[in-house]
N, C-alpha and C positions, 0 to 999 in steps of 0.2 A: 409485209413489208408496213402493213396497217398495225398488226397486231400488237407491237410494242406502245404505239402511239395513241389505242382506241381507247377511250373512256367511258362508253355507254356502248352496252350485247343486248340487244332484246330478239328472244328465241322462240318468243309467246307463238305458242300452238304448233312447235315443231315437234319433231320425234328424234331426237339427237340419242345416240348409245351412248355411255354412262362413259368407255372409250373413248370415245371422239368428244363427250362434252371435256373431261379430262385437258384432252391435247387441246381443245381450243380454249380452255381458260389458262394452262401455262403458257401459251403462245402472246397472252393479253395480259401482262403484269401491269399494267396503269390504271384497269378498269376501276370506275368511281359508281358506275349504274349496271345492273344486273337484271333482268325481266327471264326469269323463265316460266311466267305465268301459262298453263296450260300443258307443259312438257313431259306429260305422267309417264313416258317412256322412260323417265330418268328414275323413278320412283317405285316401280312397278315392283320391282326384284325388294325393295327397302336394301339393299346393299350400297348404295351409292356411298361412296368413300369409307366405306370400311375396311380398306385398308390403311394402319399407321401411316405408312411409310407415301403413299398418295394423297393421305389427306395433310401431311404436313407441306407437300408440295403445290397443293394448291392452296394452302394456308397462307405461304408465301405469296403465290398470287394474288390472292385477293387482300390483302393486308390495307391497301387503302379503297376497299369497296364499302362506299356509302350508302348505297341504295340497294334493297333487293325486292325483288317481287314474286311469291311463289302463291299468285293468284290461281284459282280454278284448277288445284291440284286435288285429284279425287284418291290417290293412294298415299298422300304425303301424311307420314307418321312422325310419334314424336324423336326415335330414334334418328330418321333421316333426316328430320330438322335440326335436330344438334348438331349432329355432325357439320351439316353444311355450315349453319350459324359460327357454330365455333370456329369455322374456316374466316370469318367476317368480323375481328374483333372490333371494328371502327364504326361499325352500323349505327348510322343515324335514321333511316326511314326502312319500315319492312309493311309488306302488304302479305297478307293472309285471307283476301278477300275470298268468298266463294267456296272456302276451305270446310269440309265436314270436321267440325269443331265437336268436341264430345264436353259434355259439362256434367260431373258430377258433383252435387251440390253437399254442404256439411263444411264442418270447422275442417278438414282436412285439406282446404284448397291452399296453396303455394307449399306446404309440407315435403314434395314429393322431391327426390333428390334426380340426378343424370341417370341412377342406376337404377330407376323405378320407371323408368322411360319405356312407351307401351311401342314394340314393333311393328303393331299394327294398327294404330289409331293417333289420330292428333289430339290431343286433350288439352284442355282449358288448364289445368293444372301445371301441366308443362310448361306451357307457355303464362303463365306467371313466374313461375320460375325464373324464364329465360329474362323477363322482365323486370327482375327485382335484380340478375345479374346487371343488365345493361340500364339500368335505369338513370343514370349519370349524363349517358349518351345519348339515348335514343328520344327523338323529338318529333318522329311521324310513328300512324299507326293507322291502318288499315284493316278493320273488321267486318267489314259487309257482306252481307249475307249469310253469316254464319248461324244465324240465329239468337245471339247475344242475347242470353237471359238480363231482367234486372238485377237480379243477384251478381251475375260476373262482370258488368257495367258497374257496379259498388267497388266489388274488390280490385278491381282495374283501376281505379281511381284515388285508390288506396294505398300504391304499392309505395313505399318510402322512398324519396328520391328522384320520382320520376316528375317530370315537367314536361307535359307532352304541348307541341305547339298545333299540330296537325292532327285530326282524330274523325275517324271516316267511319259512320253505322248504316251506309245505305242500306233499306231493306231488313233492316235488324224488327222485324217486327210484333215483338213482344217487349220489347222498353215501354217502359212506363214514365210517366211525367215526375215519378219520385226519384228514381234511378238519375234523370237527366240531373235535374235538380241538386243532387246526390253530386255529380260528376261535376259541375260547374263549381261549386263548392271546392270539392278537389281538387281540380286542375283549371283555376283562374288563368293562367297562361296560355288557353288555346287562343288560337290565332287564324284557325280555319277548322270548321265544326259541319259534317255532314249528317243530316238527318232525315233524308228523303228518304221517303217510302215506310217510316216506321208509322203504323197505319195508326198506333195507340195512343199516339200524340196529340194533344190538343192545344188550346190556348196558353195553359199554363205553363207548360214545356218553353212557349217561347219568351213568357216573361222571366224565368227562370236563367234562362240565357241571356238576356238583357240584363239582368241584375249581376250575375255574376262572372260574365267573359266582358268584359268592358273594354278588351283588346282585341276585339275580335274583326278579322278581317272580310272573312269569305263565310260566310252562311247559305246552307242548302236546305230550305223545307220543301221539296216538291213531295207532290202528292199526299201532304198529310191533309186527307179530305174533313175532318174534323177543326181545324183550322180558321176563326174567322174573323172581322175587322178588329175586335175585341182585342186579338192577340196581337195582330200587326200593329197596334195602337203602343205598343211595348217594345218597338225597333228602335221607337228615339232615343234611348240609351246608349246604342251603339255609336257611340262619335267617330269611331275609325272604320267604320263598314265602309266594304268597296266592290264586293260583289254581294248582289242576294236573288235568291232562285227561289221563285213561289210560285213555280209550273206546276200547273193542276191544281191548287188548292181552288177547289169550284166554289167554296165559300165565302172567297174573298171580294170585295167589291169597291175596295181601293180609295174608301173614304177616309178611314182610321191611318190607313197608309202614307195617304196625300201627309195631312198632319202632321203626323211623326217624323216624314222624313224632311219636310219641309221646317221642320224646328230641332234637329239635329245639333245641340252644343250652339244653338242659336246662330247658326250659318248654315249656308247649302251643305247638304251631305257627300261625304266625298265619293259616291258611288261611282265607280268604272262600267259595271254589268250591272243590266235586271233583267230578270226574267218573267212575266208573268203567264206565259203562252196557256194555254186554256184554260184561263180564269173567266169562264163563259160567264161571269157575273158582272163582270167589268164593264161599264158604261162610260159613253163619252165625258159623263159631266166630271167622274171621279176622275178620269185620265189626264184632262182638263186642268185639273186643279193640279195635277203630280207632278207633269211634267216641267214648269216654270221651275219647281223647286228642286230639278236633279241636278240643276249645274253644269256647267260645262265641262266636266270629268269624264259624262259618262261617254263610253265608248262603244260599248254594247247592249239591245235593246231586242227583247223578243218578246212580240206579241199577236205571236202565230194564234189560230183559230179563236182570236178573243172575236165571236162573230157579229157583236153587239157595235163595234168601232165603225166611225166614218170617217168624212172627207174630215172633218173640223180636227180629227185626232190627229191627222196623217200633216196639215196642216200645221198644228202646234209643235209639233215634233221637228218639222223644217223649219221654222222658226225659230227654236229654244233650243234644241240639240245639234247644231251646225257640226258639229265634231263627231259625231258616231264613223265608227268602222265598219258596224255589223246594225244590218237592222232586217228584222225578219215580219212579213208582216203575210204570213201563208194563210188561207181560208179566211180573210177579212173579207169577207163576201161582197160588204158595202164601200168599198172603197172601189173610186171612179175614176175616169179622166180628169173631172174636175180637181180630185184634190190634188194628184201628182202635177196638173198643169201651176195649182196655185192660182186657179179661178174661182169666184163664188158659183156654186149652184144656180143654176137658170131658174127664173121665175115667169111665170107665166104674164104679160100684160095685160092687163082686164083688154076684155073685146067681148063679144055677144056671141062669138064662134071659138067655142077651146080649138085652142090647139092641137095636132095629134102630133104625136112623138113616135117616132121609128128608128129603128138600129140604124144610125149613123145621124139622122135626124139635124139634132141639137147642133153640129157641124156645118150644114147647111147652110141656116141661115139664126144664129146668135140671137137670143132674145135679151130684153134689157134686164140687168143685173143691180143687187144689192150689193154696195159695194163689200168688198170682202173684209176690210177691216173693220167696219162697222159690225158683221156678222159676229166674228172673231172677236172680237173686243165684247162686245154686248155678251158672247156668250161665256166668256171667260169672266166677266164683271161681275157676273150670276152666282159663278162657283168657287170665287175666290175672294170673297167679300168677307170671310172672317181670318183670310191670314195675309195674300198678297196679291196685291192687286197688279198686275204687269204695266208698265210704263209702253206709253205708244212708240211702237218701232216701227221704222222706215219699211222692213219687208215685209209689212202688212198693207204698205197702200200698191194703188195699182188702177189701171186705168182700163176700161172693159172695150178688148177689142172692137171694132166697128161691126155692128149688125150685118156687114157685108162679105166678112173675112171668112171665109168656108175652114180657114186652118187657124184657130187661136194659136196663139206663141204662151209659151211658161212667162207667168205674172206671178210678184210676188212671193209669197213662201212654196216655192215649186219644190219639188224634188230635187232640182238643180241645185240646192243649197247645199246639200251632203257632199259636196266633192271629195272629203276621206274616205266615204266607201268603200269597202273590203267585200263585204258579202253584202247582196241584196235576194232576200228571200219574197216573190209578189207569186207563190203558186196558190193557183183555184182564187186569186182575186178578178172573179168572172166578168167584171164589168169592164176591164179593161180594153180598150181597140188601141190600136197603129197610133189612133189620134194624140195621145197623150204618148206612148211608150216609144216612137218616134222622136219625138222633141226631148225627153227629159232625159233615158238611158245614156248620159256622156259622160263617162265617168274614169277618166286614165287609171286611176289606180284599181278598180274594181276586178276581184281574182274569182269570184263566187256568185253564180246569178242563176237563181230557180225561177222562170218563166210556166212551168209545166201548167196544164190544164186551164191555158187559157184561149178559149175557143175561137176568139175573134182574132187571134197573132196569126199576121199575114209575113210573106215573102220582104213586105215594104219594111215591117217592123225590124225582122232577123237582120236584114241589110245595113239601118239605121243602129241597133245593136251591136253588128259588127265594128261600124266605125267608130262608133262613140264608145268601145268600150274592149281596148286592142289586147288588154292582158289578161283576158280571162284565163282561166286556167282549170275550172269546174263549169259547168254549164249545162241545165235542167231543161228541156223544152217537152217532157213526154205530155201524150195527146193533144198535142197543136195540130190539127187537123189538117189545119190550111197550109201547113209549110209544102214547098214541095223541091224539087230535085234544083230545078232554077235560083231557087232562093239559095241553097247551098253553093252552088257553083259561086256566084257573088260573093258569099258571104265566111267562106271557109279559109279563104288566103288572108285572113285580118285576122286570125286566132294560129300566131304560130306556137303560144306558149300552153294552149290547149291540152288538158293531160283525162278530164274525164268531161263524157259528151252523154247525156240520156236522150234519148232520141224515141221512145219504146211508145209505142202505140199512134206512131205518126202514119196515118193510112196512103198519104199519097207517097212517101217518098220510095224510090227504087234506089238499087245496087248505084246509080250513077252520084248518089250521095256519100255513099263509102266510099268511090273513086277519088272524088271532087276533097273529102276530109283525109283520107289518105293520103294524096299526095300534101296538102296544105301543113297541117299538123300533125309534125312529125313527132310530139313529143306525147302522145296519146297514148294512153295506157287501158283505157278502156271503154268502150264504148257499148251503150246498150239499146239494141234496133227488136227489142221483144214485141210480138204483137204489132210486127210494120207488115203485112201481106206481102207488099209490093220490092222485099228484100229475102232471099230465099239461103237457106242452110249454106249452099254453095258458094255464094257469095260473101257469105259470112267466114268462112272456111278461109277463101281466095285474100281476105282482107286480112 
């Protein structure tokens, strides 16, 4: 019943036989997307669609196919590629990521004819021939992990009539800055470019991209270990940039990035997604300069493992980026309860005897505060004097809780201001405790939450999260050793949509938790209880 109406089919990683594949395709004449990544069984013999009658039938069924993924196929060869691609005359998007392409350098590139196709290897010459034939229609190409050399990239960009919009070259480690510059000149219509993991590239490549690809919307420079702030300064020329990935660029400090993104076309940048994960050189000063200029369009922010960031950064996020739907702060170990609650850091009142601090001590008796507005505005003033000084925000106003209040309430720019959140990752933010988690984790739309590796998390916070985040579908609580069966008995019924649950290394849990979860979470597809000594293999099998 589904076949005649099915438009997208993914067989990735499967082992279909050639006969079953043909039968399946013939039953799905409306396909627009076909994913055969990792289906090596189809190509091992080299005889797929070798019969003309079968190929003609498949061509009729795939006449409307627009997207084809042949990624990670170790046995894909010229002949089988040509047979399959000829059955999809309207193809617009092609992925050959992590296929074994062979490169024979020399002037003969592109002169190969179909009769010269290899039955045992996938050659770049054959791919060039295909690109020349389909140049007028193909606009997206993924050659990630193929070892594409600089000469091959130049040849690709020179194909007459080829006007690519999307190109992925992830982990093509031999590419040079000169080859990227040539590509930007040859394919100025690119709107999406992935250069992540191209380890030979440096600041010059980013400069070439900013000069040549004025309509670029998505750019990934992840794992460019040679990229510095000087390269980031060139990003100011990308006026239409919507997604930027600079994760694992360990030399990026963020100062030039803040200036370039704050001056894009003399207007706030249109960024919707920004990843600076694992940029270990980032400090509060540069991030505080960057955040106000990101504008209200930002929906995804990843600062995972930016270990030097503190509560100042978190409270700036809660002030300026209130429309975020995804916030990742995993392994930001300096974040604490004060930041989540929107409270100023406590300062010790003058006294002859120093106040001793213990776990939970600040909540037993709150000391005097420096108003948060003064703290954050002073910090921002120091770092934004060259570009933009934010106007006073009412969100930064707050009154300190009474010194006798044992349970401070969220005030000012607390995490509660991010009510559009659908994903939150606080993994290994080890200073967080129930004191803040019970107060601020109240997000009706939240779908994914990670609180793994929080040693102070208890049943109290678990129950509070269950009540405040009833729409969770994915929850990670691994290595939370204070959680117990009693907590799960109260919390499980609040999560009827839960599908993925990670409880690994929760040492107090027993099979009673499995019973509670199994009865309440009927949509559960995956549960991880590895290294839980109280849960036996037998109870897992019964579950």
